[in-house]
C-alpha positions as CSV (number, residue, x, y, z in Angstrom):
1,M,5.9,-23.5,11.1
2,E,8.8,-22.8,8.8
3,G,6.4,-21.6,6.1
4,I,4.8,-19.2,8.5
5,V,8.2,-17.7,9.4
6,I,9.1,-17.2,5.8
7,E,5.8,-15.5,5.1
8,Q,6.3,-13.3,8.2
9,L,9.6,-12.2,6.7
10,T,8.8,-11.9,3.0
11,T,5.4,-10.1,3.3
12,P,6.6,-7.0,5.2
13,L,9.8,-7.0,3.1
14,W,8.0,-7.0,-0.2
15,L,5.5,-4.4,1.1
16,S,8.3,-2.1,2.2
17,F,10.1,-2.6,-1.1
18,K,7.0,-1.6,-3.1
19,A,6.4,1.3,-0.8
20,I,9.9,2.8,-1.0
21,L,10.0,2.3,-4.8
22,V,6.8,4.2,-5.3
23,T,7.8,6.8,-2.7
24,A,11.2,7.4,-4.4
25,I,9.4,8.0,-7.7
26,L,7.1,10.5,-5.9
27,F,10.1,12.3,-4.4
28,L,11.5,12.8,-7.9
29,L,8.2,13.9,-9.4
30,I,7.0,16.1,-6.6
31,G,9.9,16.7,-4.3
32,V,12.2,18.1,-7.0
33,P,9.7,20.7,-8.3
34,I,9.0,21.7,-4.7
35,A,12.7,22.2,-4.1
36,Y,12.9,24.4,-7.2
37,L,9.9,26.5,-6.1
38,L,11.4,27.0,-2.6
39,S,14.7,28.2,-4.2
40,K,12.7,31.1,-5.6
41,K,12.9,33.9,-3.0
42,T,10.1,35.8,-4.8
43,L,7.6,32.9,-4.7
44,P,4.2,34.1,-3.3
45,F,3.4,32.3,0.0
46,R,6.8,30.7,-0.1
47,W,6.8,30.7,3.7
48,L,3.6,28.6,3.8
49,L,5.0,26.0,1.4
50,D,8.2,25.9,3.3
51,T,6.3,25.4,6.6
52,L,4.2,22.6,5.3
53,V,7.3,20.8,3.9
54,T,9.4,21.2,7.1
55,L,6.6,20.4,9.5
56,P,7.2,16.6,9.7
57,L,10.8,17.4,10.9
58,I,9.5,19.4,13.8
59,F,6.2,17.6,14.8
60,P,6.3,14.1,16.4
61,P,5.4,11.6,13.6
62,I,2.5,10.2,15.6
63,A,1.0,13.7,15.9
64,V,1.4,14.3,12.2
65,G,-0.2,10.9,11.5
66,F,-3.1,11.8,13.7
67,F,-3.8,15.1,12.0
68,L,-3.6,13.4,8.6
69,L,-6.0,10.8,9.9
70,L,-8.5,13.5,10.8
71,L,-8.0,15.1,7.3
72,L,-8.0,12.0,5.2
73,G,-10.3,9.7,7.2
74,K,-13.9,9.0,6.2
75,H,-15.2,12.0,8.1
76,G,-12.3,14.3,7.2
77,F,-12.6,17.1,4.7
78,I,-10.5,15.4,2.0
79,G,-11.4,11.9,3.0
80,E,-15.1,12.5,2.7
81,L,-14.7,13.9,-0.9
82,L,-12.5,10.9,-1.9
83,L,-15.0,8.5,-0.4
84,K,-17.6,9.8,-2.9
85,L,-15.2,8.8,-5.6
86,N,-14.7,5.3,-4.0
87,I,-11.2,6.2,-3.0
88,E,-10.1,5.0,0.4
89,I,-6.7,6.1,1.8
90,I,-6.8,5.1,5.4
91,F,-5.7,1.5,6.2
92,S,-4.5,0.8,2.7
93,F,-1.3,0.7,0.7
94,T,-2.0,4.3,-0.4
95,G,-1.9,5.3,3.2
96,I,1.5,3.7,3.6
97,I,2.8,5.7,0.6
98,I,1.4,9.0,1.9
99,A,3.0,8.3,5.3
100,A,6.4,7.5,3.8
101,F,6.3,10.4,1.4
102,I,5.4,13.0,4.0
103,A,8.0,11.6,6.4
104,G,10.9,11.7,3.9
105,L,9.9,14.8,1.9
106,P,11.7,17.4,4.0
107,L,14.9,15.4,3.7
108,M,14.5,15.3,-0.1
109,V,13.5,19.0,-0.5
110,K,15.8,20.9,1.9
111,P,19.2,19.6,0.7
112,L,18.2,19.9,-2.9
113,Q,16.9,23.4,-2.4
114,A,20.2,24.4,-0.9
115,G,22.0,22.9,-3.9
116,I,19.9,24.8,-6.3
117,E,20.3,28.1,-4.4
118,Q,24.1,27.6,-4.4
119,F,24.3,27.0,-8.1
120,P,26.4,29.6,-9.8
121,K,24.3,32.5,-11.1
122,E,26.7,33.2,-13.9
123,I,25.9,29.8,-15.5
124,K,22.1,30.3,-15.2
125,E,22.3,33.8,-16.6
126,A,24.4,32.5,-19.6
127,S,21.7,30.0,-20.2
128,Y,19.0,32.6,-20.1
129,L,20.9,34.9,-22.4
130,S,21.2,32.1,-24.9
131,G,17.4,32.0,-25.1
132,K,16.7,29.1,-22.8
133,S,13.7,29.1,-20.5
134,N,13.7,28.7,-16.7
135,F,12.4,25.2,-17.2
136,H,15.0,24.2,-19.7
137,T,17.8,25.7,-17.6
138,F,16.6,23.8,-14.5
139,I,16.2,20.4,-16.3
140,F,19.2,20.4,-18.6
141,V,21.7,22.7,-16.9
142,I,21.1,22.8,-13.1
143,L,19.9,19.3,-12.4
144,P,22.7,17.5,-14.3
145,T,25.3,19.6,-12.5
146,I,23.9,18.8,-9.0
147,K,23.0,15.2,-9.8
148,N,25.1,13.8,-7.0
149,A,23.4,16.1,-4.5
150,L,20.1,15.0,-5.9
151,I,21.0,11.3,-5.4
152,V,22.2,12.0,-1.8
153,A,18.9,13.7,-1.0
154,L,17.0,10.8,-2.6
155,L,18.9,8.3,-0.6
156,I,18.4,10.1,2.7
157,S,14.7,10.7,2.2
158,T,14.1,7.1,1.0
159,A,16.0,5.7,4.0
160,R,13.8,7.9,6.3
161,A,10.7,6.6,4.5
162,L,11.8,3.0,5.0
163,G,12.1,3.5,8.8
164,E,8.8,5.4,9.2
165,V,6.6,4.1,12.0
166,G,4.4,6.8,13.6
167,I,2.6,8.2,10.6
168,T,2.4,4.7,9.0
169,L,0.8,3.4,12.1
170,M,-2.0,6.0,11.9
171,L,-2.6,5.9,8.1
172,G,-1.8,2.3,7.4
173,G,-3.4,0.8,10.5
174,N,-0.8,-1.9,11.0
175,I,-2.9,-4.6,9.4
176,I,-1.0,-7.9,9.5
177,G,-0.2,-9.1,5.9
178,K,-1.6,-5.9,4.4
179,T,-0.1,-2.7,5.8
180,D,2.6,-3.9,8.2
181,T,5.9,-2.7,6.8
182,I,9.2,-4.1,8.0
183,S,9.4,-1.5,10.7
184,L,5.9,-2.2,12.0
185,A,6.6,-6.0,11.7
186,I,9.4,-5.5,14.1
187,Y,7.1,-3.6,16.5
188,N,4.5,-6.4,16.2
189,A,7.0,-9.1,16.8
190,V,8.3,-7.4,20.0
191,F,4.8,-6.8,21.2
192,D,3.9,-10.5,20.7
193,G,7.1,-11.6,22.4
194,D,8.5,-13.2,19.3
195,Y,12.0,-11.8,19.8
196,D,13.6,-14.2,17.3
197,L,11.5,-12.8,14.5
198,A,12.1,-9.3,15.7
199,L,15.9,-10.0,15.7
200,I,15.9,-11.4,12.1
201,L,13.8,-8.4,10.8
202,S,16.0,-5.9,12.7
203,G,19.1,-7.6,11.2
204,I,17.6,-7.3,7.7
205,L,16.7,-3.6,8.3
206,V,20.3,-2.9,9.6
207,F,21.8,-4.6,6.5
208,I,19.6,-2.4,4.2
209,S,20.5,0.7,6.3
210,I,24.2,-0.1,5.8
211,L,23.7,-0.4,2.1
212,F,22.1,3.0,2.1
213,F,24.9,4.4,4.2
214,I,27.6,3.1,1.8
215,A,25.8,4.5,-1.2
216,L,25.2,7.8,0.6
217,N,28.9,8.1,1.6
218,F,30.0,7.3,-2.0
219,F,27.8,10.0,-3.6
220,D,28.5,12.5,-0.9
221,K,32.2,12.2,-1.6
222,K,31.5,12.6,-5.3
223,T,29.5,15.8,-4.5
224,K,32.4,17.3,-2.5
225,L,34.9,16.4,-5.2
226,S,32.9,18.0,-7.9
227,K,32.8,21.4,-6.1
């Protein structure tokens, strides 16, 4: 019995840890460039990209998950193409990653976009006049200057990804021992009437959330002091 309880604790914790680690990397690799693009007022179809990024903040997560299920499922437009390449997204770890990424992306992009837009134009123009490209200026001038804002955005988005339930439920399928993250494990424990397990898992999630809050508060203060 004790072994079963330990497994019920460690499996969703380890799955959630792997998921937020991969998702955090994706936020940096994809979220940062998107924030940069959205900071460009002259970007063609900027409104469309902005709408797609912001949508998860407006739509209920379960509805977003349902639309993604229709799109990425076996009979969906993208899912059918991926299936021909033997790539399955639904009810897999990949589905969890996509769910976490989409849920947290707006919280990664929007604050960072604001930080980029508020960056002093004089410094950017000085970099351009010295012969540096837009890419070089962004990577080596802008990002290092707003690194605290970047870290804050990453912490907020990762925390949101960790607590995601609705989209994950649709794409991951809530398969015990395979796609049940810590948030879904709490849901399952309550549904099964195992309140002791739900309490332990909730306590762990609260502790992790407090760590996120402490780190967030620390870097937020550093951001304000650097202005």
